[in-house]
VEXVO-820055 format. One line per 8 residues: number of its first residue (from 1); their letters; for each residue z, x, y of N, C-alpha, C. Coordinates in nm, 4 decimals, decimal comma. Each point is the difference from the previous one (the first is absolute). Last residue first. Example, Ala and Ser with C-alpha at 12.3 -4.5 7.8 and 13.67 -1.06 7.14 Angstrom:
% VEXVO-820055
2) sa) 0,7080:1,2850:-0,2250:0,0060:0,0820:0,1190:0,0730:-0,0770:0,1090 | -0,0070:0,0290:-0,5720:0,0000:-0,0890:0,1190:0,0000:0,0900:0,1200
***
This chain:
% VEXVO-820055
198) fvdefmkr) 9,9899:8,6558:14,6895:-0,0849:0,0077:0,1194:0,0348:-0,1062:0,1031 | 0,2401:0,0475:-0,4232:-0,0162:0,1367:0,0507:-0,0753:0,0038:0,1335 | 0,0917:-0,4112:-0,2568:0,1258:0,0694:0,0320:-0,0238:0,1274:0,0812 | -0,3716:-0,2401:-0,1672:0,0639:-0,0775:0,1077:0,1309:0,0657:0,0425 | -0,2270:0,1810:-0,3690:-0,0703:0,0312:0,1252:0,0615:-0,0763:0,1163 | 0,1681:-0,0946:-0,4289:0,0374:0,1342:0,0418:-0,0674:0,0366:0,1315 | -0,1196:-0,4030:-0,2024:0,1377:-0,0094:0,0491:0,0470:0,1362:0,0527 | -0,4237:-0,0259:-0,2099:0,0000:-0,0664:0,1314:0,1414:-0,0022:0,0599
190) yyeakkev) -0,0769:0,1607:-0,4454:-0,0349:0,0973:0,1037:0,0106:-0,0622:0,1396 | 0,0688:-0,2811:-0,3747:0,1053:0,1026:0,0072:-0,0263:0,0953:0,1163 | -0,3329:-0,3143:-0,0916:0,1185:-0,0660:0,0571:0,1168:0,0987:0,0131 | -0,4063:0,1312:-0,2154:-0,0085:0,0028:0,1469:0,1222:-0,0655:0,0642 | -0,0590:-0,0143:-0,4701:0,0404:0,1342:0,0440:0,0061:0,0042:0,1530 | -0,1689:-0,3889:-0,1860:0,1459:0,0081:-0,0205:0,0526:0,1374:0,0435 | -0,4641:-0,0740:0,0079:0,0636:-0,0831:0,1031:0,1520:0,0057:-0,0100 | -0,2656:0,2138:-0,3298:-0,0007:0,0755:0,1258:0,0676:-0,0802:0,1113
182) alpyarss) 0,1560:-0,0786:-0,5067:-0,1182:-0,0293:0,0823:0,0106:0,0724:0,1339 | 0,2195:0,1990:-0,4407:0,0379:-0,0963:0,1019:-0,1226:-0,0213:0,0874 | 0,1364:0,3481:-0,3941:-0,0536:-0,1347:-0,0191:0,0508:-0,1035:0,1004 | -0,1323:0,5411:-0,0249:0,1236:-0,0743:0,0290:-0,0374:-0,1472:0,0088 | -0,3404:0,3055:-0,0616:0,0818:0,0059:-0,1224:0,1326:-0,0737:0,0202 | -0,3149:0,0757:0,3498:-0,0272:-0,1221:-0,0770:0,0807:-0,0029:-0,1296 | 0,1784:0,2629:0,4429:-0,0913:0,0168:-0,1139:-0,0214:-0,1335:-0,0712 | 0,3036:0,1006:0,3691:-0,1261:-0,0670:0,0359:-0,1040:0,0148:-0,1117
174) spmrylrl) 0,5628:-0,0241:-0,0267:-0,1160:0,0896:-0,0040:-0,1256:-0,0794:0,0345 | 0,4676:-0,1649:0,1985:-0,0742:-0,0019:-0,1264:-0,1179:0,0964:0,0086 | 0,4200:0,1243:0,2980:-0,1046:-0,1016:-0,0060:-0,0658:-0,0018:-0,1375 | 0,4656:0,1733:0,3045:-0,0714:0,0122:-0,1275:-0,0980:-0,1160:-0,0109 | 0,2619:0,2879:0,4254:-0,0483:-0,1255:-0,0574:-0,0690:0,0274:-0,1325 | 0,3700:0,2506:0,3486:-0,0922:0,0234:-0,1115:-0,0341:-0,1364:-0,0595 | 0,1840:0,1739:0,5128:-0,0008:-0,0949:-0,1113:-0,0988:0,0472:-0,1062 | 0,3175:0,2839:0,3861:-0,1303:-0,0577:-0,0348:0,0166:-0,0997:-0,1134
166) irgdfgfe) 0,2824:0,3020:0,4042:0,0165:-0,0949:-0,1104:-0,1351:-0,0644:-0,0241 | 0,1455:0,5083:0,2133:-0,0677:-0,1296:0,0157:0,0380:-0,0889:-0,1180 | 0,1359:0,4664:0,0530:0,0635:-0,0808:0,1036:-0,0684:-0,1337:0,0263 | -0,1616:0,3016:-0,3443:-0,0026:0,0666:0,1315:0,0589:-0,0865:0,1110 | -0,0297:-0,2878:-0,3966:-0,0734:0,1271:-0,0027:-0,0005:0,0577:0,1415 | 0,2137:-0,4392:-0,3486:0,0054:0,0844:0,1186:-0,0818:0,1268:-0,0182 | -0,0341:-0,5403:-0,1972:0,0405:0,1377:-0,0309:-0,0051:0,0815:0,1282 | -0,0214:-0,5543:-0,2260:-0,0024:0,0944:0,1118:0,0418:0,1387:-0,0479
158) vyggmppt) -0,2750:-0,4162:-0,2618:0,1335:0,0561:0,0172:-0,0097:0,0992:0,1162 | -0,3129:-0,4658:-0,1624:0,0217:0,1392:0,0430:0,1455:0,0404:-0,0144 | -0,4112:-0,3803:-0,2162:0,1144:0,0216:0,0886:0,0175:0,1469:0,0348 | -0,3304:-0,1854:-0,3064:-0,0254:-0,0629:0,1296:0,1133:0,0226:0,1003 | 0,1464:0,0620:-0,4812:-0,1442:-0,0087:0,0277:-0,0207:-0,0765:0,1305 | 0,4586:0,2488:-0,0259:-0,0631:-0,1070:-0,0771:-0,1486:-0,0044:0,0339 | 0,2618:0,4691:0,0290:-0,0262:-0,1211:0,0777:-0,0574:-0,1086:-0,0906 | 0,3423:0,3739:-0,1696:-0,1449:-0,0256:0,0016:-0,0244:-0,1254:0,0828
150) atigyhes) 0,4105:0,3729:0,0344:-0,0338:-0,1421:-0,0198:-0,1517:-0,0157:0,0033 | 0,1871:0,4283:0,0723:0,0386:-0,0434:-0,1351:-0,0347:-0,1462:-0,0268 | -0,1665:0,4472:0,3054:0,0141:-0,1456:0,0126:0,0288:-0,0554:-0,1389 | -0,0906:0,4716:0,1683:0,1286:-0,0412:-0,0547:0,0261:-0,1498:0,0169 | -0,4057:0,2639:0,1103:0,0926:-0,0350:0,1083:0,1353:-0,0510:-0,0500 | -0,3460:0,1371:-0,3079:-0,0021:0,1033:0,1039:0,1048:-0,0279:0,1082 | -0,0760:-0,3188:-0,3442:0,0729:0,1179:-0,0495:0,0095:0,1068:0,1080 | -0,2559:-0,3855:0,0936:0,1441:-0,0304:-0,0048:0,0809:0,1207:-0,0457
142) firtalqg) -0,4750:0,0283:-0,0033:0,0518:-0,0066:0,1373:0,1515:-0,0187:-0,0006 | -0,2260:-0,0113:-0,4130:-0,0086:0,1357:0,0584:0,0641:0,0012:0,1385 | -0,0351:-0,4211:-0,2161:0,0987:0,0876:-0,0626:0,0001:0,1396:0,0626 | -0,3219:-0,3188:0,1385:0,1338:-0,0407:0,0447:0,1062:0,0946:-0,0561 | -0,4410:0,0574:-0,1466:0,0113:0,0394:0,1412:0,1399:-0,0324:0,0527 | -0,1022:-0,1510:-0,4315:0,0168:0,1452:0,0018:0,0156:0,0507:0,1436 | -0,0837:-0,4700:-0,0746:0,1314:0,0452:-0,0466:0,0223:0,1499:0,0147 | -0,3297:-0,3014:0,3314:0,0094:0,0413:-0,1399:0,1330:0,0673:-0,0308
134) atlvarcq) -0,1440:0,0074:0,4836:-0,0724:-0,0950:-0,0848:0,0062:0,0525:-0,1428 | 0,2982:0,0599:0,4813:-0,0462:0,0635:-0,1236:-0,0633:-0,1081:-0,0866 | 0,1226:0,0844:0,5518:-0,0358:-0,0946:-0,1059:-0,0397:0,0815:-0,1222 | 0,3093:0,0696:0,4760:-0,0853:0,0612:-0,1019:-0,0249:-0,1057:-0,1057 | 0,1671:0,0105:0,5596:0,0017:-0,0530:-0,1363:-0,0969:0,0765:-0,0882 | 0,0725:0,0904:0,4659:0,1224:-0,0762:-0,0254:0,0124:-0,0440:-0,1451 | -0,2649:0,3872:0,3558:0,0005:-0,0705:-0,1290:0,1354:-0,0666:-0,0248 | -0,1580:0,2908:0,3747:0,0194:-0,1449:0,0222:0,0106:-0,0795:-0,1299
126) plarlmgd) -0,0768:0,4845:0,0167:0,1275:-0,0293:0,0657:0,0262:-0,1491:0,0213 | -0,2900:0,3210:-0,3228:-0,0141:-0,1406:0,0418:0,1288:-0,0461:0,0688 | -0,0559:0,4309:-0,2036:-0,1254:-0,0099:0,0764:-0,0210:-0,1413:0,0561 | 0,3676:0,0978:-0,2859:0,0197:0,0734:0,1268:-0,1231:-0,0111:0,0891 | -0,0180:-0,1839:-0,4323:0,0862:-0,0820:0,0872:0,0270:0,0707:0,1332 | -0,2508:0,2354:-0,3247:-0,0736:-0,1182:0,0478:0,0856:-0,0820:0,0950 | 0,1982:0,3702:-0,2123:-0,0995:0,0436:0,0988:-0,0770:-0,1186:0,0578 | 0,3003:-0,0747:-0,3590:0,0718:0,0286:0,1253:-0,0980:0,0366:0,1114
118) ldspevvq) -0,1740:-0,0608:-0,4359:0,0400:-0,1275:0,0612:0,0711:0,0227:0,1336 | -0,3409:0,2651:-0,3183:0,0983:0,0411:0,1014:0,0410:-0,1241:0,0806 | -0,1642:-0,0359:-0,5259:-0,0505:0,0249:0,1353:0,1134:0,0412:0,0934 | 0,0260:0,1092:-0,5342:0,0020:-0,1159:0,0896:-0,0541:0,0387:0,1382 | -0,1250:0,2123:-0,4907:0,0591:0,0338:0,1304:-0,0005:-0,1253:0,0872 | -0,1112:-0,0341:-0,4533:0,0276:0,1438:-0,0044:0,0698:0,0423:0,1295 | -0,0584:-0,4798:-0,2935:0,0044:0,0578:0,1343:0,0437:0,1455:-0,0094 | -0,2663:-0,3413:-0,3390:0,1149:0,0904:0,0000:-0,0010:0,0694:0,1361
110) ldkdsatn) -0,2253:-0,4818:-0,2061:0,0024:0,1095:0,0974:0,1272:0,0817:-0,0168 | -0,1301:-0,4184:-0,2288:-0,0762:0,1136:-0,0531:-0,0071:0,1166:0,0988 | 0,2134:-0,4204:0,0974:0,0665:0,0457:-0,1231:-0,0715:0,1197:-0,0616 | -0,1721:-0,2218:0,3960:0,1217:0,0782:0,0242:0,0589:0,0573:-0,1284 | -0,5279:-0,0974:0,0379:0,1233:-0,0751:-0,0208:0,1217:0,0905:0,0184 | -0,4825:0,0953:0,0095:0,0736:0,0062:0,1271:0,1339:-0,0710:-0,0131 | -0,2709:0,2768:-0,4042:-0,0067:-0,1271:0,0726:0,0725:0,0190:0,1334 | -0,0436:0,3267:-0,3805:-0,1235:-0,0193:0,0746:-0,0128:-0,1371:0,0669
102) ktrivkqa) 0,3861:0,1905:-0,2490:-0,0980:-0,0773:-0,0774:-0,1271:-0,0302:0,0775 | 0,3627:0,2710:0,1693:0,0202:0,0217:-0,1433:-0,1037:-0,0754:-0,0825 | 0,0017:0,2268:0,4975:-0,0285:-0,1305:-0,0613:0,0105:0,0182:-0,1505 | 0,2463:0,2751:0,4120:-0,0815:0,0142:-0,1213:-0,0205:-0,1420:-0,0520 | 0,1100:0,1880:0,5318:0,0310:-0,0747:-0,1226:-0,0827:0,0522:-0,1179 | 0,1780:0,0790:0,5629:-0,0728:0,0545:-0,1158:0,0434:-0,0752:-0,1247 | 0,1488:-0,1595:0,4124:-0,0981:0,0951:0,0548:-0,0867:0,0576:-0,1119 | 0,2920:-0,4869:0,0646:-0,0265:0,1185:-0,0824:-0,1082:0,0866:0,0653
94) tdyiavgk) 0,1463:-0,4148:0,1907:0,1263:0,0705:-0,0267:-0,0205:0,1262:-0,0829 | -0,3571:-0,2115:0,3709:0,0515:-0,0304:-0,1326:0,1256:0,0825:-0,0239 | -0,2501:-0,2192:0,4659:-0,0158:0,1147:-0,0897:0,0521:-0,0440:-0,1367 | -0,0873:-0,2057:0,5480:-0,0181:-0,0116:-0,1457:-0,0015:0,1380:-0,0656 | 0,1302:-0,3287:0,4878:-0,0248:0,1315:-0,0605:-0,0092:-0,0172:-0,1517 | -0,0600:-0,3299:0,4611:0,0342:0,0050:-0,1422:-0,0391:0,1378:-0,0536 | -0,0620:-0,2504:0,4550:0,1116:0,0925:-0,0219:0,0501:-0,0018:-0,1434 | -0,3763:-0,2333:0,2548:0,1172:-0,0757:-0,0432:0,1227:0,0907:-0,0166
86) eqlfskle) -0,4268:0,1858:0,1092:0,0412:-0,0873:0,1097:0,1322:-0,0714:-0,0344 | -0,1998:0,2655:-0,3311:0,0369:0,0867:0,1129:0,0591:-0,0862:0,1119 | -0,1873:-0,2176:-0,3678:0,1295:0,0586:-0,0356:0,0533:0,0898:0,1115 | -0,4355:-0,1917:0,0512:0,1028:-0,1048:-0,0016:0,1392:0,0602:-0,0252 | -0,3760:0,2806:-0,0244:0,0296:-0,0332:0,1398:0,1059:-0,1098:0,0071 | -0,1419:0,1356:-0,4297:0,0697:0,1083:0,0696:0,0318:-0,0391:0,1435 | -0,2551:-0,3014:-0,2610:0,1369:0,0122:-0,0504:0,0778:0,1030:0,0803 | -0,4586:-0,0440:0,0818:0,0759:-0,1129:0,0574:0,1467:0,0068:-0,0425
78) aeryrkne) -0,2939:0,3160:-0,1884:0,0166:0,0264:0,1438:0,0822:-0,1107:0,0665 | -0,1126:-0,0486:-0,4662:0,0961:0,1078:0,0265:0,0240:0,0217:0,1492 | -0,1471:-0,4000:-0,3239:-0,0480:0,0436:0,1319:0,0986:0,1031:0,0555 | -0,0996:-0,0874:-0,5384:0,0803:-0,0457:0,1134:-0,0588:0,0548:0,1293 | -0,2731:-0,1358:-0,4743:0,0831:0,1048:0,0583:0,0818:-0,0597:0,1144 | -0,4001:-0,1796:-0,2716:0,1222:0,0213:-0,0804:0,0809:0,1186:0,0502 | -0,4055:-0,2139:0,1903:-0,0042:0,1381:-0,0499:0,1233:0,0369:-0,0821 | -0,0428:-0,4393:0,1758:-0,1375:0,0303:-0,0422:-0,0090:0,1391:-0,0625
70) advfhlkd) 0,4028:-0,1590:0,2074:-0,0212:-0,0513:-0,1365:-0,1378:0,0383:-0,0537 | 0,3497:0,1929:0,3496:-0,1459:-0,0078:0,0051:-0,0438:-0,0398:-0,1407 | 0,4944:-0,0602:0,2652:-0,0793:0,0213:-0,1218:-0,1488:-0,0137:0,0308 | 0,4011:-0,0848:0,2820:-0,0279:0,1447:-0,0078:-0,0889:0,0345:-0,1199 | 0,1093:-0,4605:0,0831:-0,0212:0,0557:0,1340:-0,0386:0,1485:-0,0041 | 0,1095:-0,3473:-0,3553:-0,1200:0,0857:-0,0014:-0,0258:0,0687:0,1346 | 0,3592:-0,3170:-0,0885:0,0216:0,1160:-0,0881:-0,1208:0,0936:-0,0046 | 0,2007:-0,3228:0,3926:-0,1224:0,0123:-0,0806:0,0126:0,1234:-0,0887
62) gffilgfi) 0,2924:-0,1372:0,3720:-0,0162:-0,1233:-0,0773:-0,1213:0,0023:-0,0909 | 0,1914:0,3567:0,2912:-0,1234:-0,0686:0,0411:-0,0248:-0,1303:-0,0753 | 0,3878:0,2981:-0,0614:-0,0314:0,0188:0,1417:-0,1225:-0,0773:0,0479 | 0,1721:-0,0239:-0,4615:0,1140:-0,0105:0,0918:-0,0440:0,0005:0,1459 | -0,3258:0,0552:-0,3533:0,0633:-0,1328:-0,0036:0,1069:-0,0136:0,1080 | -0,2042:0,4219:-0,0600:-0,0948:-0,0969:0,0555:0,0599:-0,1392:0,0079 | 0,2467:0,3399:-0,2154:-0,0039:0,0203:0,1454:-0,0930:-0,1008:0,0669 | 0,0062:0,0006:-0,4669:0,1295:-0,0478:0,0500:0,0043:0,0130:0,1529
54) rwmdnqyn) -0,3636:0,1863:-0,2190:-0,0137:-0,1466:0,0031:0,1287:-0,0638:0,0521 | -0,0079:0,4605:-0,0729:-0,0727:-0,0322:0,1238:-0,0339:-0,1488:0,0084 | 0,2401:0,1607:-0,3888:0,0715:0,0306:0,1245:-0,0765:-0,0439:0,1246 | -0,0990:-0,0385:-0,5055:0,0047:-0,1095:0,0977:0,0605:0,0353:0,1363 | -0,3128:0,2505:-0,4201:0,1344:-0,0045:0,0573:0,0018:-0,1008:0,1157 | -0,3961:0,1230:-0,2531:0,0815:-0,1018:-0,0672:0,1411:-0,0096:0,0589 | -0,3179:0,3285:0,1389:-0,0475:-0,1313:0,0465:0,0796:-0,1135:-0,0633 | 0,1893:0,4962:0,1072:-0,0580:-0,0730:-0,1130:-0,0387:-0,1402:0,0471
46) pyywpicw) 0,2239:0,3337:0,2781:-0,1463:0,0069:-0,0045:-0,0636:-0,0792:-0,1140 | 0,4522:0,1078:0,2736:-0,0287:-0,1228:-0,0759:-0,1505:-0,0158:-0,0187 | 0,0450:0,3680:0,3412:0,1102:-0,0653:-0,0713:-0,0395:-0,1339:-0,0616 | -0,4002:0,3357:0,0673:0,1199:-0,0203:0,0817:0,1018:-0,0784:-0,0792 | -0,5153:0,0926:-0,0453:0,0857:0,1175:-0,0194:0,1262:-0,0071:0,0851 | -0,2844:-0,4160:-0,2439:0,0025:0,0752:0,1269:0,0924:0,1197:-0,0218 | -0,0802:-0,2506:-0,3651:-0,1182:-0,0551:0,0682:-0,0076:0,0553:0,1424 | 0,2330:0,1923:-0,4929:0,0003:-0,0243:0,1445:-0,1251:-0,0729:0,0444
38) rkpsppft) 0,1383:0,1772:-0,4497:0,0364:-0,1397:0,0295:-0,0048:-0,0337:0,1493 | -0,0830:0,4393:-0,1885:-0,1025:-0,0880:-0,0577:0,0300:-0,1487:0,0274 | 0,3048:0,3590:0,1365:-0,1154:-0,0267:0,0861:-0,1056:-0,0936:-0,0602 | 0,5171:-0,0513:-0,1506:-0,0947:0,1119:-0,0035:-0,1294:-0,0400:0,0729 | 0,4466:-0,2295:0,1748:-0,0697:0,0079:-0,1290:-0,0977:0,1169:0,0011 | 0,4385:0,0352:0,3154:-0,1278:-0,0709:-0,0122:-0,0566:0,0069:-0,1422 | 0,5321:-0,0122:0,1091:-0,1065:0,1010:-0,0008:-0,1322:-0,0744:-0,0167 | 0,4325:-0,2216:0,1225:0,0362:0,1151:-0,0828:-0,1038:0,1106:0,0122
30) glmllhan) 0,1042:-0,3280:0,4132:-0,0258:-0,0314:-0,1398:0,0455:0,1193:-0,0832 | 0,1287:-0,1762:0,5213:-0,0088:0,1039:-0,1019:-0,0301:-0,0593:-0,1372 | 0,0139:-0,0912:0,5826:-0,0285:-0,0577:-0,1311:-0,0202:0,1106:-0,1018 | 0,2520:-0,0728:0,5030:-0,0624:0,0983:-0,0887:-0,0163:-0,0652:-0,1367 | 0,0749:-0,1787:0,5464:0,0102:-0,0207:-0,1440:-0,0715:0,1134:-0,0736 | 0,0099:-0,0300:0,4711:0,1325:-0,0597:-0,0253:0,0258:-0,0100:-0,1491 | -0,3459:0,3280:0,3264:0,0274:-0,0808:-0,1199:0,1450:-0,0477:-0,0065 | -0,2835:0,2783:0,3250:0,0658:-0,1249:0,0408:0,0482:-0,0830:-0,1196
22) splwpefp) -0,2482:0,4162:-0,0392:0,1291:0,0311:0,0640:0,0764:-0,1257:0,0414 | -0,3287:0,0435:-0,4339:-0,0152:-0,0294:0,1436:0,1364:0,0148:0,0683 | -0,1813:0,1739:-0,4729:0,1259:-0,0118:0,0741:-0,0230:-0,0257:0,1489 | -0,2002:0,0774:-0,5323:-0,0469:-0,0773:0,1159:0,1249:-0,0344:0,0814 | -0,1114:0,4216:-0,3674:0,0861:-0,1107:0,0410:-0,0564:-0,0666:0,1265 | -0,3503:0,2272:-0,3211:0,0990:0,0422:0,0990:0,0930:-0,1177:0,0275 | -0,2535:0,0480:-0,4831:-0,0132:-0,0450:0,1398:0,1070:0,0627:0,0874 | -0,0484:0,0654:-0,4906:-0,1311:0,0238:0,0599:-0,0110:-0,0339:0,1486
14) hneimkld) 0,4109:0,2003:-0,3391:-0,0392:-0,1227:0,0704:-0,1305:0,0227:0,0769 | 0,0776:0,2834:-0,4388:0,0614:-0,0026:0,1326:-0,0507:-0,1250:0,0719 | 0,0533:0,1149:-0,5500:-0,0836:-0,0448:0,1123:0,0797:0,0030:0,1281 | -0,0048:0,2258:-0,5246:0,0840:-0,0272:0,1176:-0,0918:-0,0354:0,1164 | -0,1924:0,1193:-0,4149:0,0636:-0,1313:-0,0076:0,0904:-0,0298:0,1186 | -0,2363:0,4169:-0,0921:-0,0822:-0,1025:0,0650:0,0726:-0,1330:0,0076 | 0,1851:0,3625:-0,2400:0,0110:0,0219:0,1437:-0,0744:-0,1095:0,0761 | -0,0318:0,0059:-0,4681:0,1338:-0,0408:0,0430:0,0146:0,0131:0,1515
6) ssrrls) -0,3901:0,1567:-0,2033:-0,0024:-0,1463:0,0088:0,1382:-0,0523:0,0397 | -0,0506:0,4629:-0,0618:-0,0729:-0,0432:0,1188:-0,0042:-0,1525:0,0083 | 0,2119:0,1971:-0,3786:0,0705:0,0308:0,1252:-0,0742:-0,0577:0,1199 | -0,2058:-0,0282:-0,4231:0,1139:-0,0901:0,0108:0,0713:0,0191:0,1337 | -0,3458:0,2937:-0,1242:-0,0491:-0,1316:0,0451:0,1156:-0,0948:0,0259 | 0,1142:0,5165:0,0492:-0,0554:-0,0867:-0,1043:-0,0430:-0,1326:0,0593
***
């Protein structure tokens, strides 16, 4: 029936491959990408309204537009990838399959059908010392998986063990514009974490 087929369509599989440079010290995890109609590039944090790549520009280059192609309202994807590769930053999300209950990218409207293979990612990153979760749902999924009972303070971390390693879980403000904090203020939280990790 029509109903059945539209229900099946509602489960979305993650559209991107995990970005796992072998030299990564940091694994950044969001929840799940927005739907393709909101992308300005076919890669992580693709919504032009999202501040993640402006935060990176501010911290590492003192310029929030460093990775922004303002004229074409998109991000400089090739530059981003080579920078993240060189710096040792891995990226994926905590959800592999989701249902959007209201057709938005907001965490509260995402039903996680299948979490990502978090253990597999950490095993693929032997030098990883820290995990950053951006947003509440990502932090919750990750914490539940590793039995982390203390929620890190915003901008802070808690330690957890995995495969004989001690890692840090950092909680950062969401880079979404829906999170009401100026990009410069968000960058201050991220900057402190980058200074710790790198």
